[in-house]
C-alpha positions in Angstrom: 0.0 0.0 -0.2 2.9 2.6 0.8 4.4 1.5 -2.4 1.4 2.4 -4.4 1.1 5.8 -2.2 4.6 6.7 -3.5 3.9 5.9 -6.9 0.8 8.3 -7.1 2.9 11.5 -6.1 5.7 10.6 -8.3 3.4 10.1 -11.5 1.7 13.5 -10.7 5.2 15.0 -10.5 6.2 13.5 -13.8 2.8 14.7 -15.5 3.5 18.1 -14.0 7.1 18.1 -15.3 5.6 17.2 -18.7 3.4 20.0 -18.7 5.9 22.5 -17.8 8.4 21.2 -20.5 5.7 21.4 -23.0 4.9 24.9 -21.9 8.5 26.1 -22.1 8.9 24.4 -25.7 5.9 26.4 -26.8 7.2 29.5 -25.3 10.7 29.1 -26.9 8.9 28.5 -30.2 6.9 31.6 -30.0 9.9 33.8 -28.8 11.9 32.4 -31.9 9.1 33.1 -34.1 9.1 36.9 -32.6 12.5 37.3 -33.3 12.3 35.8 -36.9 9.2 37.9 -38.0 11.2 41.0 -38.6 13.7 39.1 -40.7 10.7 37.5 -42.6 9.2 40.9 -43.0 12.4 42.4 -44.7 12.7 39.3 -46.9 9.2 39.7 -48.0 9.5 43.4 -48.6 12.8 43.3 -50.4 12.7 39.7 -52.3 9.0 38.5 -52.6 7.2 41.8 -53.4 9.9 42.8 -56.1 9.8 39.1 -57.6 5.8 39.2 -57.8 6.0 42.9 -59.4 8.2 41.3 -62.2 6.0 38.6 -62.7 3.1 41.0 -62.9 4.8 43.5 -65.2 5.9 40.5 -67.6 2.3 39.5 -68.0 1.2 42.9 -69.9 1.9 43.7 -73.5 2.7 47.2 -74.9 -1.0 48.0 -75.0 -1.2 47.6 -71.2 -3.6 44.5 -71.5 -2.8 40.8 -70.3 -0.7 39.0 -72.9 2.3 36.8 -73.2 3.9 38.7 -75.9 7.1 39.3 -73.8 7.6 35.7 -73.5 6.8 35.1 -77.2 9.3 37.7 -78.5 11.8 36.0 -76.2 10.9 32.4 -77.7 11.0 33.7 -81.3 14.0 36.2 -81.2 17.3 34.5 -82.3 19.1 37.3 -80.6 17.8 36.3 -77.2 18.4 32.8 -77.7 22.3 33.9 -78.4 22.4 35.9 -75.2 21.1 33.1 -73.2 23.7 30.9 -74.6 26.3 33.2 -74.0 25.4 33.8 -70.4 25.4 30.1 -69.6 28.6 29.7 -71.6 30.4 32.4 -69.7 28.9 30.9 -66.3 30.1 27.6 -67.0 33.5 28.7 -68.1 33.6 30.3 -64.7 32.7 27.4 -62.7 35.2 25.1 -64.8 38.1 27.8 -64.1 37.1 28.0 -60.4 37.2 24.2 -60.0 40.6 23.8 -61.9 42.1 26.6 -59.5 40.3 26.2 -56.5 40.2 22.6 -55.7 44.1 22.2 -55.6 44.3 25.4 -53.7 41.9 24.4 -51.2 43.7 21.1 -50.8 47.0 22.9 -50.4 45.4 25.3 -47.5 43.8 22.3 -45.9 47.3 20.4 -45.6 48.8 23.6 -44.1 49.5 23.9 -40.2 46.9 26.1 -38.6 48.9 29.3 -38.4 50.0 29.0 -42.0 46.6 28.3 -43.4 45.1 31.5 -41.7 47.5 33.5 -43.7 46.5 31.9 -47.1 42.9 32.0 -46.2 43.4 35.6 -45.6 45.2 36.0 -48.9 42.0 34.3 -50.5 39.7 36.8 -48.6 41.8 39.8 -49.7 39.9 40.4 -52.9 36.7 41.1 -50.9 38.1 44.3 -49.7 38.4 45.8 -53.1 35.4 46.9 -55.1 34.2 44.9 -58.1 34.4 47.8 -60.5 37.9 48.4 -59.4 39.2 44.8 -59.9 37.4 44.9 -63.3 39.3 47.9 -64.4 42.5 46.6 -63.1 42.3 43.4 -65.4 41.5 46.0 -68.1 44.7 47.9 -67.4 46.5 44.5 -67.5 45.1 42.9 -70.6 44.4 45.7 -73.1 46.7 46.0 -76.2 48.9 48.6 -74.5 48.6 46.9 -71.1 51.2 45.4 -69.0 50.6 41.8 -70.2 51.1 42.6 -73.9 54.2 44.9 -73.1 55.9 42.2 -71.2 55.2 39.4 -74.1 56.6 41.8 -76.7 59.5 42.8 -74.7 60.4 39.3 -73.9 60.2 38.5 -77.7 57.3 36.0 -77.2 54.9 37.9 -79.4 55.7 40.4 -82.3 52.3 42.3 -82.0 49.9 42.6 -79.1 47.3 39.8 -78.3 43.7 40.5 -78.1 43.4 39.7 -74.5 40.7 42.2 -73.5 36.9 42.8 -74.7 36.3 39.0 -75.3 35.2 35.8 -73.6 38.7 35.3 -72.2 38.9 38.5 -70.3 35.2 38.2 -69.0 35.8 34.7 -67.6 39.3 35.8 -66.2 37.8 38.8 -64.5 34.6 36.6 -63.1 36.9 33.8 -62.0 39.0 36.3 -60.0 35.8 37.7 -58.3 34.3 34.0 -57.7 37.2 32.0 -56.8 37.1 33.0 -53.0 33.2 32.3 -52.8 34.3 28.7 -54.4 37.2 27.9 -52.2 35.4 28.7 -48.9 32.6 26.0 -49.0 35.3 23.3 -50.8 37.5 24.2 -47.9 35.0 23.8 -45.1 34.0 20.2 -46.6 37.9 19.3 -46.7 38.2 20.2 -43.0 35.3 17.9 -42.1 36.8 14.9 -43.6 37.7 12.3 -40.9 41.6 12.2 -40.9 41.4 8.6 -39.7 40.3 7.5 -43.0 43.3 9.1 -44.6 45.7 7.5 -42.0 43.9 4.1 -42.4 44.5 4.2 -46.3 48.1 5.0 -45.8 48.6 2.2 -43.1 47.2 -0.3 -45.7 49.9 0.7 -48.4 47.8 3.2 -50.4 50.0 5.9 -52.1 49.4 9.4 -51.4 47.9 10.2 -54.9 45.6 6.9 -54.8 44.4 8.3 -51.4 43.7 11.8 -52.5 41.7 10.4 -55.8 39.8 7.7 -54.1 39.1 8.8 -50.6 39.8 12.4 -49.9 38.4 13.9 -53.4 35.1 11.9 -53.2 34.5 13.0 -49.8 34.9 16.7 -50.7 32.6 16.4 -53.6 29.5 17.6 -51.9 31.6 20.9 -51.1 32.8 21.1 -54.6 29.3 20.8 -55.8 28.0 23.4 -53.6 30.7 25.9 -54.4 30.2 25.1 -58.2 26.5 25.6 -58.1 27.0 28.9 -56.0 29.4 30.2 -58.5 27.2 29.3 -61.5 24.1 31.0 -60.2 25.8 34.1 -59.1 27.6 34.1 -62.7 24.3 34.2 -64.2 23.6 37.8 -63.0 26.9 39.6 -63.5 26.8 42.7 -65.1 29.7 45.1 -64.3 32.6 42.6 -65.5 31.0 41.6 -68.7 30.2 45.1 -69.5 34.0 46.3 -68.9 35.9 43.4 -69.7 33.6 42.2 -72.7 33.6 45.6 -74.1 30.2 45.0 -75.7 31.4 41.8 -77.3 30.1 39.6 -74.7 26.3 40.1 -74.1 24.7 38.6 -71.3 21.2 38.6 -69.8 21.8 41.3 -67.2 23.1 43.6 -70.0 20.1 43.1 -72.1 17.9 43.7 -69.2 19.5 47.1 -68.3 19.5 48.0 -72.3 15.7 47.3 -72.4 15.2 49.5 -69.6 17.6 52.5 -70.4 17.0 52.6 -74.2 13.6 51.5 -74.7 12.0 51.8 -71.1 10.3 48.4 -72.0 9.5 47.1 -68.5 7.6 44.0 -69.7 10.4 42.8 -71.9 12.8 43.3 -69.0 10.7 41.5 -66.5 10.2 38.6 -68.6 13.8 38.3 -68.8 14.0 38.7 -65.2 11.5 36.0 -64.7 13.2 33.6 -66.8 16.5 34.1 -65.3 14.7 33.5 -61.8 13.1 30.4 -63.2 16.4 28.9 -64.3 18.1 29.8 -61.1 15.2 28.0 -59.1 15.3 25.1 -61.3 19.1 24.9 -60.7 18.7 25.1 -56.9 16.5 22.3 -57.0 18.9 20.4 -59.1 21.7 21.0 -56.8 19.6 20.2 -53.8 18.9 16.5 -55.4 22.5 16.2 -56.4 23.6 16.9 -52.9 21.3 14.4 -51.3 22.6 11.7 -53.8 26.1 12.6 -52.8 25.5 12.8 -49.1 23.4 9.3 -49.2 26.2 7.7 -51.2 28.8 9.1 -48.6 26.6 7.6 -45.7 26.4 4.2 -47.5 
């Protein structure tokens, strides 16, 4: 009987503790939501409302009536197709350059002692301290026909005439790679630092060479970070304007430049909005694709 009497208060105390824990959890969720609401309001005001306005403007023709003529003009115009192809070519070339340069450099930083790696990481982040416009014009000074690179090549006797290094796809991709490389290296380096070192030591103890360990163990484990960095670089490269305008010299026409031209020269908000909507849709599809790819890669790692 005494054991039963002892159990009843304990059960009541446990139920009371459960109610208090549930109340604390609800209060914590409410406080978290209260702190999040201002951020959500800013996102809705600065992102969702302008995007919705783009969709609204693109659905009206020149006569002010609802129409899909803006999208039809894009589908029928060969110049729009060339602009989209050029934009994706430049973005893919930038991603390829970042992968070729960034993966070995991130591997090098990852293998350094902590103090030395901080120095090289600061060197990676150094371009963030300089304006994008200044960096674009700096590359123009280096690559133009009378620039430093052509002058050095002619002085060394490697070339007899100045090379066309500026105002083309090469200069555009080079300038965009310079800007996007730190953004690519950071997620790759984060993924490399999360790799369990015990796996590398186990492979070495089993007689695997350093190159074999890097190719078959280290690099596959870093693939999710490489994929995340590549997707980030590609998406951001789709919307570049300043670098293609300066280093492309009018010979590299991308979507952002066509949007600006539609607004500044023709004040055609419908056509510009339709281009913006298509670019937004492509970006959303790319994010969905990257999310699926990352889930597959992570599932393979776990298996």
